[in-house]
C-alpha positions as CSV (number, residue, x, y, z in Angstrom):
1,M,-15.9,19.6,-9.3
2,P,-16.0,15.8,-8.7
3,V,-15.5,14.0,-5.5
4,K,-11.9,13.0,-5.4
5,L,-10.2,10.1,-3.7
6,S,-6.5,10.5,-2.9
7,L,-3.7,9.0,-0.9
8,S,-2.5,11.3,1.9
9,P,0.8,12.9,1.0
10,D,1.9,13.1,4.7
11,R,0.4,10.0,6.3
12,R,1.3,6.6,5.0
13,G,-1.7,4.4,4.1
14,E,-4.3,7.1,4.8
15,W,-6.9,7.7,2.1
16,R,-8.8,11.0,1.8
17,V,-12.2,11.8,0.3
18,C,-12.2,15.4,-0.9
19,L,-14.7,17.8,-2.5
20,D,-13.5,21.0,-4.1
21,D,-10.0,20.5,-2.5
22,T,-11.6,20.2,0.9
23,V,-10.9,17.0,2.8
24,I,-14.3,15.5,3.9
25,V,-13.1,12.3,5.6
26,C,-10.0,10.3,6.0
27,F,-9.5,6.5,6.4
28,S,-6.6,4.5,7.7
29,G,-6.1,0.9,8.7
30,P,-6.5,-2.4,7.0
31,S,-9.6,-1.5,4.9
32,A,-9.0,2.2,4.4
33,R,-8.7,1.9,0.6
34,E,-12.1,0.1,0.3
35,Q,-13.9,2.4,2.8
36,A,-12.7,5.5,1.0
37,L,-13.7,4.2,-2.3
38,R,-17.2,3.3,-1.1
39,R,-17.7,6.7,0.7
40,S,-16.4,8.6,-2.3
41,Q,-18.9,6.8,-4.6
42,E,-21.8,7.4,-2.0
43,L,-21.0,11.1,-1.8
44,A,-20.8,11.4,-5.5
45,Q,-24.2,9.8,-5.8
46,L,-25.7,12.1,-3.2
47,L,-24.4,15.1,-5.0
48,H,-25.4,13.7,-8.5
49,D,-21.7,14.1,-9.4
50,T,-18.8,11.8,-10.4
51,A,-16.1,10.3,-8.2
52,D,-12.5,10.7,-9.4
53,V,-10.8,7.5,-8.3
54,S,-7.8,7.6,-10.7
55,E,-5.3,7.8,-7.8
56,L,-6.8,4.6,-6.3
57,L,-6.1,2.8,-9.6
58,E,-2.5,4.2,-9.8
59,A,-1.5,3.6,-6.2
60,P,0.3,0.3,-5.3
61,D,-1.4,-2.1,-3.0
62,P,0.0,-1.2,0.5
63,G,0.1,-4.9,1.6
64,P,-0.9,-6.2,5.0
65,F,-1.5,-3.9,7.9
66,L,0.9,-4.7,10.6
67,T,1.0,-3.5,14.2
68,R,3.8,-3.8,16.7
69,G,3.0,-5.9,19.7
């Protein structure tokens, strides 16, 4: 099964890298999307597999990361 990149269903703006439906690592914050994409591609290369990033392409851009101060 390929490495899969998905948007968390329960945490807004969190991206997950999964392998065989097991979450390997999660990213959140301003560059979460890019970090998750890079890590999913790296993991796929290490495993000589493919990375399914279809959800990344379908997901809307979350916009700027804002904090309350």
